[in-house]
Structures are given as structure tokens and as C-alpha cells.
PASEBA-1860 file (N, C-alpha, C; in nm, 3 decimals):
! residues 252
1> XXXXXXXX> 0.958/2.066/-1.529/0.925/1.962/-1.432/0.989/1.828/-1.477 ~ 1.050/1.757/-1.388/1.118/1.632/-1.422/1.014/1.525/-1.455 ~ 1.060/1.421/-1.527/0.972/1.309/-1.564/0.920/1.243/-1.440 ~ 1.006/1.219/-1.341/0.967/1.154/-1.215/0.860/1.234/-1.141 ~ 0.879/1.367/-1.136/0.785/1.454/-1.066/0.651/1.454/-1.139 ~ 0.654/1.457/-1.271/0.531/1.458/-1.351/0.455/1.327/-1.328 ~ 0.528/1.213/-1.328/0.464/1.085/-1.308/0.400/1.078/-1.171 ~ 0.470/1.128/-1.070/0.419/1.129/-0.933/0.291/1.213/-0.924
9> XXXXXXXX> 0.288/1.325/-0.995/0.170/1.410/-0.989/0.050/1.346/-1.056 ~ 0.074/1.272/-1.165/-0.039/1.202/-1.232/-0.098/1.101/-1.135 ~ -0.015/1.027/-1.065/-0.066/0.929/-0.969/-0.139/0.996/-0.857 ~ -0.085/1.108/-0.807/-0.153/1.184/-0.698/-0.290/1.235/-0.741 ~ -0.302/1.272/-0.869/-0.430/1.319/-0.919/-0.536/1.208/-0.911 ~ -0.496/1.089/-0.954/-0.589/0.976/-0.949/-0.620/0.933/-0.807 ~ -0.523/0.941/-0.719/-0.545/0.908/-0.579/-0.643/1.008/-0.512 ~ -0.632/1.135/-0.553/-0.723/1.235/-0.499/-0.867/1.210/-0.549
17> XXXXXXXX> -0.879/1.170/-0.677/-1.015/1.133/-0.724/-1.066/1.014/-0.643 ~ -0.980/0.916/-0.616/-1.022/0.800/-0.542/-1.071/0.838/-0.400 ~ -1.002/0.934/-0.342/-1.042/0.979/-0.206/-1.178/1.050/-0.210 ~ -1.200/1.139/-0.307/-1.321/1.223/-0.309/-1.434/1.152/-0.386 ~ -1.402/1.078/-0.490/-1.501/1.007/-0.573/-1.612/1.100/-0.622 ~ -1.569/1.212/-0.680/-1.662/1.307/-0.739/-1.580/1.400/-0.831 ~ -1.645/1.474/-0.917/-1.574/1.572/-1.000/-1.506/1.676/-0.912 ~ -1.385/1.717/-0.954/-1.309/1.810/-0.875/-1.262/1.930/-0.956
25> XXXXXXXX> -1.263/2.051/-0.897/-1.213/2.169/-0.964/-1.060/2.182/-0.948 ~ -0.997/2.265/-1.025/-0.855/2.287/-1.015/-0.814/2.328/-0.877 ~ -0.900/2.407/-0.811/-0.868/2.457/-0.674/-0.840/2.341/-0.577 ~ -0.914/2.230/-0.588/-0.892/2.118/-0.496/-0.753/2.060/-0.516 ~ -0.708/2.049/-0.639/-0.575/1.992/-0.662/-0.466/2.088/-0.611 ~ -0.489/2.215/-0.630/-0.392/2.315/-0.583/-0.381/2.314/-0.432 ~ -0.496/2.312/-0.364/-0.498/2.318/-0.217/-0.459/2.186/-0.153 ~ -0.504/2.075/-0.211/-0.476/1.944/-0.148/-0.336/1.893/-0.176
33> XXXXXXXX> -0.285/1.919/-0.295/-0.159/1.863/-0.339/-0.047/1.964/-0.346 ~ -0.082/2.094/-0.325/0.023/2.194/-0.325/0.078/2.229/-0.461 ~ 0.003/2.203/-0.568/0.048/2.235/-0.703/0.037/2.384/-0.733 ~ 0.132/2.441/-0.801/0.114/2.576/-0.854/-0.003/2.575/-0.952 ~ -0.091/2.674/-0.950/-0.208/2.675/-1.036/-0.172/2.654/-1.184 ~ -0.065/2.716/-1.231/-0.034/2.708/-1.371/0.008/2.565/-1.413 ~ 0.099/2.502/-1.338/0.143/2.369/-1.374/0.036/2.266/-1.350 ~ -0.045/2.288/-1.243/-0.156/2.196/-1.214/-0.258/2.199/-1.327
41> XXXXXXXX> -0.289/2.318/-1.374/-0.384/2.333/-1.483/-0.330/2.269/-1.611 ~ -0.204/2.286/-1.636/-0.140/2.234/-1.760/-0.144/2.080/-1.757 ~ -0.116/2.021/-1.639/-0.115/1.873/-1.632/-0.257/1.817/-1.645 ~ -0.352/1.879/-1.583/-0.493/1.835/-1.596/-0.542/1.847/-1.740 ~ -0.508/1.954/-1.807/-0.547/1.973/-1.947/-0.479/1.868/-2.035 ~ -0.357/1.830/-2.003/-0.288/1.727/-2.081/-0.359/1.593/-2.070 ~ -0.405/1.563/-1.946/-0.479/1.434/-1.921/-0.614/1.439/-1.994 ~ -0.673/1.556/-2.003/-0.798/1.567/-2.080/-0.772/1.542/-2.227
49> XXXXXXXX> -0.665/1.604/-2.284/-0.634/1.585/-2.424/-0.599/1.443/-2.459 ~ -0.542/1.368/-2.360/-0.508/1.227/-2.384/-0.623/1.135/-2.361 ~ -0.737/1.186/-2.312/-0.854/1.105/-2.296/-0.869/1.039/-2.161 ~ -0.784/1.083/-2.061/-0.792/1.019/-1.931/-0.878/1.097/-1.833 ~ -0.906/1.223/-1.863/-0.999/1.303/-1.782/-1.100/1.374/-1.874 ~ -1.214/1.399/-1.813/-1.313/1.483/-1.879/-1.313/1.618/-1.811 ~ -1.354/1.724/-1.884/-1.365/1.858/-1.820/-1.501/1.913/-1.852 ~ -1.572/1.950/-1.748/-1.705/2.012/-1.761/-1.684/2.164/-1.764
57> XXXXXXXX> -1.700/2.219/-1.884/-1.673/2.362/-1.900/-1.768/2.448/-1.820 ~ -1.895/2.406/-1.802/-1.993/2.484/-1.728/-1.958/2.484/-1.580 ~ -1.931/2.366/-1.524/-1.906/2.355/-1.380/-1.760/2.375/-1.344 ~ -1.674/2.372/-1.447/-1.530/2.385/-1.431/-1.469/2.281/-1.334 ~ -1.505/2.158/-1.365/-1.456/2.046/-1.284/-1.403/1.935/-1.378 ~ -1.311/1.854/-1.319/-1.250/1.743/-1.391/-1.303/1.613/-1.332 ~ -1.307/1.506/-1.417/-1.351/1.377/-1.370/-1.286/1.272/-1.458 ~ -1.241/1.158/-1.399/-1.176/1.055/-1.478/-1.270/0.988/-1.580
65> XXXXXXXX> -1.217/0.957/-1.696/-1.292/0.876/-1.791/-1.268/0.728/-1.755 ~ -1.331/0.637/-1.829/-1.312/0.492/-1.801/-1.187/0.438/-1.871 ~ -1.112/0.524/-1.937/-0.997/0.474/-2.012/-0.891/0.410/-1.922 ~ -0.862/0.475/-1.808/-0.762/0.419/-1.717/-0.809/0.285/-1.662 ~ -0.933/0.281/-1.622/-0.988/0.156/-1.564/-0.980/0.045/-1.666 ~ -1.012/0.074/-1.795/-1.007/-0.028/-1.898/-0.865/-0.080/-1.917 ~ -0.771/0.003/-1.901/-0.631/-0.036/-1.924/-0.577/-0.127/-1.811 ~ -0.631/-0.116/-1.691/-0.577/-0.195/-1.580/-0.677/-0.297/-1.523
73> XXXXXXXX> -0.793/-0.310/-1.587/-0.894/-0.403/-1.537/-0.842/-0.547/-1.536 ~ -0.755/-0.579/-1.631/-0.699/-0.717/-1.638/-0.621/-0.752/-1.513 ~ -0.563/-0.648/-1.443/-0.486/-0.677/-1.322/-0.574/-0.735/-1.214 ~ -0.690/-0.672/-1.196/-0.784/-0.724/-1.092/-0.828/-0.862/-1.126 ~ -0.851/-0.892/-1.252/-0.896/-1.027/-1.293/-0.786/-1.127/-1.268 ~ -0.660/-1.089/-1.296/-0.548/-1.180/-1.278/-0.530/-1.216/-1.129 ~ -0.537/-1.118/-1.039/-0.516/-1.141/-0.898/-0.639/-1.193/-0.827 ~ -0.757/-1.143/-0.865/-0.875/-1.168/-0.786/-0.983/-1.248/-0.859
81> XXXXXXXX> -0.941/-1.323/-0.960/-1.039/-1.395/-1.048/-1.132/-1.481/-0.960 ~ -1.074/-1.554/-0.863/-1.156/-1.641/-0.779/-1.228/-1.566/-0.668 ~ -1.195/-1.444/-0.649/-1.260/-1.367/-0.546/-1.216/-1.396/-0.402 ~ -1.123/-1.490/-0.388/-1.081/-1.535/-0.255/-1.025/-1.421/-0.170 ~ -0.930/-1.346/-0.229/-0.860/-1.240/-0.156/-0.959/-1.128/-0.122 ~ -1.042/-1.089/-0.216/-1.138/-0.983/-0.190/-1.234/-1.021/-0.080 ~ -1.275/-1.148/-0.082/-1.368/-1.198/0.023/-1.299/-1.197/0.158 ~ -1.172/-1.235/0.160/-1.097/-1.238/0.283/-1.080/-1.096/0.340
89> XXXXXXXX> -1.050/-1.000/0.251/-1.035/-0.860/0.295/-1.168/-0.807/0.350 ~ -1.279/-0.838/0.283/-1.406/-0.792/0.332/-1.443/-0.853/0.465 ~ -1.407/-0.980/0.488/-1.429/-1.046/0.617/-1.351/-0.972/0.725 ~ -1.224/-0.946/0.697/-1.140/-0.877/0.796/-1.198/-0.737/0.827 ~ -1.243/-0.672/0.726/-1.300/-0.538/0.743/-1.430/-0.545/0.828 ~ -1.515/-0.644/0.798/-1.641/-0.659/0.872/-1.616/-0.688/1.020 ~ -1.512/-0.770/1.047/-1.488/-0.809/1.184/-1.413/-0.702/1.265 ~ -1.320/-0.632/1.199/-1.235/-0.535/1.273/-1.276/-0.390/1.259
97> XXXXXXXX> -1.350/-0.357/1.151/-1.392/-0.220/1.118/-1.275/-0.130/1.087 ~ -1.152/-0.186/1.074/-1.034/-0.105/1.041/-1.001/-0.114/0.891 ~ -0.899/-0.036/0.848/-0.853/-0.039/0.712/-0.784/-0.172/0.685 ~ -0.821/-0.236/0.574/-0.759/-0.364/0.534/-0.685/-0.344/0.404 ~ -0.562/-0.389/0.399/-0.478/-0.370/0.279/-0.417/-0.500/0.232 ~ -0.404/-0.514/0.103/-0.327/-0.619/0.037/-0.197/-0.559/-0.008 ~ -0.086/-0.623/0.016/0.044/-0.565/-0.014/0.133/-0.669/-0.083 ~ 0.235/-0.619/-0.152/0.333/-0.708/-0.221/0.466/-0.638/-0.218
105> XXXXXXXX> 0.574/-0.718/-0.228/0.707/-0.657/-0.240/0.728/-0.614/-0.385 ~ 0.779/-0.495/-0.404/0.811/-0.442/-0.536/0.957/-0.400/-0.534 ~ 1.046/-0.490/-0.571/1.190/-0.468/-0.569/1.234/-0.423/-0.427 ~ 1.280/-0.302/-0.409/1.333/-0.258/-0.281/1.229/-0.184/-0.197 ~ 1.101/-0.196/-0.237/0.994/-0.137/-0.161/0.887/-0.240/-0.131 ~ 0.803/-0.207/-0.034/0.678/-0.282/-0.010/0.566/-0.190/-0.057 ~ 0.464/-0.250/-0.117/0.362/-0.165/-0.180/0.222/-0.217/-0.148 ~ 0.136/-0.126/-0.104/-0.004/-0.162/-0.089/-0.072/-0.152/-0.229
113> XXXXXXXX> -0.144/-0.259/-0.267/-0.199/-0.263/-0.403/-0.354/-0.264/-0.401 ~ -0.418/-0.291/-0.288/-0.562/-0.287/-0.280/-0.600/-0.259/-0.135 ~ -0.711/-0.185/-0.120/-0.743/-0.142/0.018/-0.894/-0.126/0.036 ~ -0.940/-0.160/0.157/-1.076/-0.127/0.201/-1.061/-0.033/0.321 ~ -1.101/0.091/0.304/-1.075/0.192/0.404/-1.173/0.186/0.521 ~ -1.125/0.221/0.639/-1.210/0.225/0.755/-1.304/0.345/0.749 ~ -1.416/0.333/0.815/-1.509/0.447/0.828/-1.499/0.505/0.969 ~ -1.412/0.445/1.051/-1.393/0.497/1.190/-1.302/0.621/1.183
121> XXXXXXXX> -1.313/0.707/1.286/-1.227/0.826/1.289/-1.082/0.790/1.308 ~ -0.993/0.871/1.255/-0.849/0.850/1.268/-0.790/0.972/1.333 ~ -0.698/0.951/1.430/-0.632/1.066/1.501/-0.514/1.124/1.424 ~ -0.498/1.086/1.300/-0.389/1.135/1.214/-0.442/1.146/1.074 ~ -0.377/1.226/0.986/-0.424/1.239/0.850/-0.418/1.103/0.778 ~ -0.516/1.078/0.692/-0.512/0.957/0.613/-0.384/0.948/0.532 ~ -0.323/0.832/0.533/-0.194/0.813/0.469/-0.214/0.774/0.324 ~ -0.178/0.865/0.233/-0.201/0.845/0.092/-0.088/0.768/0.025
129> XXXXXXXX> 0.031/0.774/0.075/0.143/0.705/0.011/0.129/0.556/0.017 ~ 0.139/0.489/-0.094/0.120/0.342/-0.097/0.250/0.265/-0.096 ~ 0.364/0.334/-0.108/0.494/0.266/-0.106/0.556/0.281/0.031 ~ 0.617/0.174/0.081/0.684/0.175/0.208/0.830/0.133/0.193 ~ 0.925/0.192/0.267/1.066/0.149/0.260/1.077/0.005/0.311 ~ 1.150/-0.077/0.235/1.154/-0.218/0.264/1.223/-0.248/0.402 ~ 1.323/-0.172/0.436/1.397/-0.202/0.559/1.362/-0.111/0.675 ~ 1.267/-0.016/0.655/1.240/0.085/0.755/1.091/0.103/0.784
137> XXXXXXXX> 1.013/-0.005/0.759/0.870/0.002/0.783/0.822/-0.137/0.826 ~ 0.710/-0.141/0.898/0.653/-0.265/0.941/0.620/-0.356/0.821 ~ 0.559/-0.297/0.717/0.527/-0.378/0.600/0.653/-0.430/0.532 ~ 0.753/-0.347/0.523/0.880/-0.391/0.465/0.945/-0.507/0.540 ~ 0.944/-0.497/0.677/0.999/-0.606/0.756/0.921/-0.735/0.736 ~ 0.789/-0.721/0.722/0.708/-0.838/0.700/0.743/-0.901/0.568 ~ 0.760/-0.822/0.464/0.797/-0.877/0.332/0.936/-0.944/0.336 ~ 1.028/-0.883/0.409/1.160/-0.944/0.420/1.157/-1.079/0.492
145> XXXXXXXX> 1.057/-1.098/0.577/1.048/-1.223/0.651/1.016/-1.341/0.563 ~ 0.982/-1.317/0.437/0.958/-1.426/0.342/1.086/-1.484/0.291 ~ 1.200/-1.412/0.312/1.328/-1.453/0.253/1.419/-1.515/0.356 ~ 1.522/-1.587/0.306/1.625/-1.636/0.397/1.722/-1.527/0.427 ~ 1.814/-1.552/0.523/1.905/-1.447/0.569/1.995/-1.398/0.458 ~ 2.037/-1.487/0.369/2.125/-1.445/0.260/2.059/-1.340/0.172 ~ 1.932/-1.362/0.139/1.857/-1.268/0.056/1.829/-1.136/0.131 ~ 1.801/-1.148/0.259/1.775/-1.024/0.339/1.898/-0.935/0.339
153> XXXXXXXX> 2.016/-0.998/0.359/2.142/-0.920/0.359/2.171/-0.862/0.220 ~ 2.143/-0.938/0.117/2.164/-0.890/-0.022/2.076/-0.768/-0.047 ~ 1.948/-0.774/-0.011/1.859/-0.663/-0.036/1.901/-0.541/0.051 ~ 1.944/-0.566/0.175/1.989/-0.457/0.260/2.114/-0.387/0.205 ~ 2.205/-0.466/0.148/2.323/-0.404/0.088/2.285/-0.318/-0.034 ~ 2.191/-0.364/-0.113/2.140/-0.283/-0.224/2.078/-0.152/-0.171 ~ 2.004/-0.162/-0.066/1.943/-0.039/-0.010/2.050/0.056/0.041 ~ 2.154/0.002/0.102/2.261/0.087/0.153/2.337/0.158/0.042
161> XXXXXXXX> 2.353/0.089/-0.070/2.425/0.150/-0.183/2.345/0.267/-0.238 ~ 2.214/0.267/-0.221/2.132/0.376/-0.270/2.128/0.495/-0.175 ~ 2.180/0.478/-0.053/2.178/0.587/0.047/2.290/0.686/0.013 ~ 2.254/0.810/0.006/2.353/0.916/-0.023/2.428/0.954/0.102 ~ 2.366/0.940/0.215/2.424/0.980/0.341/2.460/0.857/0.424 ~ 2.585/0.842/0.459/2.630/0.725/0.536/2.553/0.710/0.670 ~ 2.509/0.824/0.727/2.437/0.819/0.852/2.301/0.751/0.837 ~ 2.253/0.741/0.713/2.122/0.678/0.688/2.134/0.531/0.656
169> XXXXXXXX> 2.257/0.480/0.654/2.277/0.340/0.618/2.214/0.247/0.717 ~ 2.168/0.134/0.670/2.094/0.038/0.752/2.192/-0.047/0.825 ~ 2.164/-0.072/0.953/2.239/-0.168/1.032/2.186/-0.307/0.994 ~ 2.262/-0.375/0.913/2.210/-0.500/0.854/2.190/-0.609/0.960 ~ 2.283/-0.617/1.055/2.269/-0.718/1.162/2.139/-0.694/1.241 ~ 2.116/-0.569/1.276/1.993/-0.536/1.352/1.867/-0.567/1.269 ~ 1.875/-0.538/1.138/1.762/-0.566/1.048/1.733/-0.717/1.047 ~ 1.838/-0.798/1.033/1.818/-0.943/1.027/1.755/-0.991/1.157
177> XXXXXXXX> 1.801/-0.939/1.270/1.747/-0.978/1.400/1.597/-0.943/1.409 ~ 1.561/-0.821/1.361/1.422/-0.779/1.366/1.336/-0.869/1.277 ~ 1.385/-0.897/1.159/1.310/-0.980/1.065/1.292/-1.124/1.123 ~ 1.399/-1.175/1.183/1.392/-1.310/1.243/1.285/-1.312/1.354 ~ 1.275/-1.205/1.431/1.170/-1.198/1.533/1.032/-1.209/1.472 ~ 1.014/-1.145/1.358/0.884/-1.148/1.289/0.859/-1.288/1.235 ~ 0.963/-1.353/1.183/0.949/-1.492/1.137/0.901/-1.581/1.245 ~ 0.963/-1.569/1.363/0.925/-1.653/1.476/0.782/-1.627/1.521
185> XXXXXXXX> 0.744/-1.499/1.523/0.608/-1.467/1.568/0.503/-1.503/1.462 ~ 0.540/-1.496/1.336/0.444/-1.523/1.228/0.361/-1.406/1.187 ~ 0.395/-1.292/1.240/0.320/-1.166/1.204/0.404/-1.050/1.246 ~ 0.365/-0.928/1.201/0.429/-0.805/1.242/0.327/-0.716/1.304 ~ 0.361/-0.648/1.411/0.280/-0.543/1.469/0.367/-0.417/1.474 ~ 0.345/-0.330/1.378/0.427/-0.207/1.368/0.350/-0.093/1.435 ~ 0.421/-0.023/1.525/0.359/0.083/1.604/0.439/0.215/1.588 ~ 0.372/0.320/1.541/0.430/0.454/1.532/0.559/0.452/1.447
193> XXXXXXXX> 0.567/0.363/1.347/0.695/0.352/1.273/0.714/0.465/1.175 ~ 0.610/0.497/1.095/0.621/0.603/0.997/0.536/0.724/1.035 ~ 0.423/0.700/1.101/0.331/0.806/1.141/0.297/0.787/1.288 ~ 0.319/0.890/1.368/0.289/0.882/1.507/0.141/0.849/1.533 ~ 0.113/0.748/1.608/-0.025/0.710/1.637/-0.076/0.600/1.547 ~ -0.009/0.576/1.432/-0.057/0.477/1.334/0.010/0.343/1.356 ~ -0.064/0.234/1.334/-0.011/0.102/1.351/-0.059/0.006/1.238 ~ 0.005/-0.108/1.233/-0.031/-0.208/1.133/-0.001/-0.348/1.185
201> XXXXXXXX> -0.097/-0.437/1.174/-0.072/-0.581/1.202/-0.089/-0.655/1.070 ~ 0.012/-0.733/1.036/0.010/-0.800/0.908/0.065/-0.940/0.911 ~ 0.020/-1.022/0.815/0.071/-1.159/0.795/0.094/-1.185/0.651 ~ 0.193/-1.269/0.621/0.216/-1.315/0.483/0.108/-1.410/0.441 ~ 0.073/-1.409/0.312/-0.013/-1.507/0.254/0.072/-1.623/0.199 ~ 0.043/-1.745/0.230/0.124/-1.857/0.175/0.134/-1.848/0.025 ~ 0.253/-1.877/-0.032/0.271/-1.864/-0.179/0.190/-1.966/-0.255 ~ 0.162/-1.931/-0.382/0.082/-2.019/-0.467/0.153/-2.152/-0.495
209> XXXXXXXX> 0.284/-2.145/-0.519/0.358/-2.267/-0.546/0.501/-2.255/-0.501 ~ 0.584/-2.187/-0.582/0.725/-2.170/-0.551/0.747/-2.069/-0.435 ~ 0.807/-2.107/-0.327/0.831/-2.012/-0.215/0.914/-1.892/-0.255 ~ 0.985/-1.899/-0.369/1.072/-1.788/-0.412/1.000/-1.684/-0.493 ~ 0.868/-1.710/-0.527/0.797/-1.614/-0.613/0.749/-1.495/-0.525 ~ 0.683/-1.401/-0.594/0.636/-1.280/-0.524/0.545/-1.318/-0.408 ~ 0.564/-1.253/-0.291/0.482/-1.282/-0.177/0.388/-1.165/-0.149 ~ 0.267/-1.200/-0.110/0.166/-1.104/-0.074/0.139/-1.108/0.075
217> XXXXXXXX> 0.081/-1.003/0.127/0.048/-0.998/0.269/-0.085/-0.927/0.289 ~ -0.155/-0.962/0.395/-0.276/-0.892/0.436/-0.248/-0.816/0.561 ~ -0.294/-0.693/0.569/-0.262/-0.607/0.683/-0.387/-0.538/0.732 ~ -0.393/-0.519/0.862/-0.499/-0.443/0.928/-0.433/-0.316/0.986 ~ -0.480/-0.200/0.942/-0.418/-0.072/0.979/-0.516/0.013/1.060 ~ -0.463/0.088/1.152/-0.547/0.177/1.232/-0.467/0.240/1.342 ~ -0.530/0.318/1.429/-0.458/0.376/1.545/-0.404/0.265/1.634 ~ -0.285/0.289/1.686/-0.217/0.187/1.768/-0.306/0.141/1.883
225> XXXXXXXX> -0.369/0.235/1.951/-0.451/0.201/2.069/-0.564/0.107/2.031 ~ -0.629/0.131/1.917/-0.740/0.045/1.877/-0.689/-0.094/1.839 ~ -0.576/-0.098/1.766/-0.520/-0.229/1.727/-0.476/-0.307/1.846 ~ -0.425/-0.241/1.949/-0.384/-0.313/2.073/-0.506/-0.378/2.138 ~ -0.617/-0.304/2.139/-0.740/-0.356/2.200/-0.792/-0.480/2.124 ~ -0.775/-0.478/1.991/-0.829/-0.585/1.909/-0.723/-0.685/1.864 ~ -0.604/-0.678/1.920/-0.492/-0.755/1.868/-0.521/-0.907/1.856 ~ -0.576/-0.969/1.958/-0.601/-1.113/1.952/-0.707/-1.147/1.844
233> XXXXXXXX> -0.809/-1.068/1.836/-0.913/-1.088/1.735/-0.852/-1.074/1.596 ~ -0.773/-0.970/1.576/-0.711/-0.947/1.446/-0.621/-1.060/1.406 ~ -0.536/-1.107/1.503/-0.444/-1.217/1.473/-0.517/-1.344/1.442 ~ -0.625/-1.371/1.512/-0.706/-1.491/1.484/-0.764/-1.486/1.344 ~ -0.819/-1.371/1.307/-0.881/-1.356/1.174/-0.776/-1.359/1.063 ~ -0.665/-1.290/1.086/-0.554/-1.296/0.985/-0.508/-1.437/0.962 ~ -0.486/-1.509/1.068/-0.440/-1.646/1.056/-0.540/-1.731/0.981 ~ -0.665/-1.711/1.008/-0.773/-1.786/0.943/-0.781/-1.762/0.793
241> XXXXXXXX> -0.784/-1.632/0.759/-0.804/-1.600/0.617/-0.679/-1.625/0.532 ~ -0.561/-1.598/0.589/-0.440/-1.625/0.508/-0.421/-1.775/0.487 ~ -0.452/-1.855/0.587/-0.445/-2.002/0.571/-0.545/-2.047/0.461 ~ -0.663/-1.990/0.465/-0.765/-2.029/0.367/-0.726/-1.992/0.227 ~ -0.665/-1.874/0.211/-0.618/-1.832/0.078/-0.510/-1.928/0.031 ~ -0.415/-1.962/0.121/-0.308/-2.056/0.083/-0.363/-2.189/0.045 ~ -0.464/-2.239/0.119/-0.522/-2.371/0.089/-0.588/-2.373/-0.048 ~ -0.639/-2.258/-0.092/-0.710/-2.249/-0.218/-0.613/-2.211/-0.331
249> XXXX> -0.485/-2.212/-0.306/-0.388/-2.187/-0.413/-0.316/-2.054/-0.410 ~ -0.342/-1.975/-0.305/-0.270/-1.848/-0.296/-0.310/-1.748/-0.403 ~ -0.228/-1.647/-0.422/-0.250/-1.546/-0.529/-0.154/-1.575/-0.641 ~ -0.205/-1.589/-0.759/-0.122/-1.627/-0.874/-0.096/-1.505/-0.962
END
């Protein structure tokens, strides 16, 4: 198994625990993630030996230890020390009842880094992937709207160089036009972009100081039809909370 594939599987294991929030048997990982039983078992046993998982021999289930949480707890303190962003996300969730996500640009991708999930039914499978293509997703277009045209074209050229198939290359002029539309609107409403039936309405959070630093965004995700019904409410709330976060110093 390649290093990249192994790393991806470790992340998937923790995401599955996050979804279920209970001890899980090997069978759940095999059925949910499509792992071969032998390699799945070997990876889980490795995480046990490293101290990141516990194994209940009687019940034959795995459960995360607090070691991973201890290693990354400082990240939450760094971003959410004042509680402003978490409070804003909770307000959006209370008002809209939809999934609320905090996102950031990570090089050539856009990435969801914190989320409050909806309890409403979804007409499509819950989307586990937290990374979005920068030039081919609503979240990516929103992140690009933080940059000037020169930077947008630079990032698009880098993305094109990474494409193996010329047919997959990005139309940079069309991308710039799309991003400029989002700049003028002040928000993005992505519909059926990556998953049929799924949508996202998002706004950038004003930067803490230097406009050139990392930019964050708040997003409301849900079925397109529900977002369309709530669009004005969502936009009003997003505008309110993102302005408030910016006035209090943004995310540092």
C-alpha cells in the first residue's frame, strides 16, 4: 500500500469514528470504506500499537484514545480562543437548521476545517470528503474571490500544470469571469456542482489584518431546494455574522 493511500485510510478511519461516535468493529470499516479485511485489520492494529486506538478484546471493537485529540487541541485554541467563530456557526445552525462549515484555502484546494451537521434529512449520501478542488467547486470559487486577477490566473496555471489530461485543463478566462461574478455578488451559491441535489451558500470572513493572509469562509450546506427557499434568510445571517467576526478581529 502506498504512503498516500495509507495516510488517506487513517483519516477515513477517524472520520468514520466521527460519524458514528461509538466503538466500531472491523466489519464496519470493511463495509463502509471498502477495505479488504486483511489490510483493514493490519492498519487498525497498527493504530492500536501506536496508542491512537483502543481495542476491546471481549467486544471486538475499536475506539479512539485521547492521544489524537491532545495532539491537535492547540489548533482549536488558536482559531477559536475567543469563541467568536463557533458562536457564529451555532447561530447560523440554529437559524437555518442546515449544515454549517468553516473553510479555508489550503494551497490548490479549499478545505472544510470545522462543521456543525444538520439533523434534517438529506436526499443524497452525506459528503465525507473535506477537500474541494479550488477551480471546480463552489467553495473553491469563493476562496479564489479573495484574490486579485493576477493571483487567480497564477493559481489556475498551477492547477493546469497538474492536469494529466489536456481535456481536463481549466478555461482560465471563464474561471476569472465566474470568480468576478462572485466578487460582485459578495457570496457564492453553488448548486449541483459536485453532488447532484447538494448546494452551498458561502461568504468570506473579513481578514484579521493583512488582506493577503489566509482567508476563511462560512458556508451553509444542504439540498438545493431547501437552500433556495431559505436563500434570503441565509444571506442575511451570513452577512451579519461574517461582519461581526471581522469587526472583532477576524480569525488569527
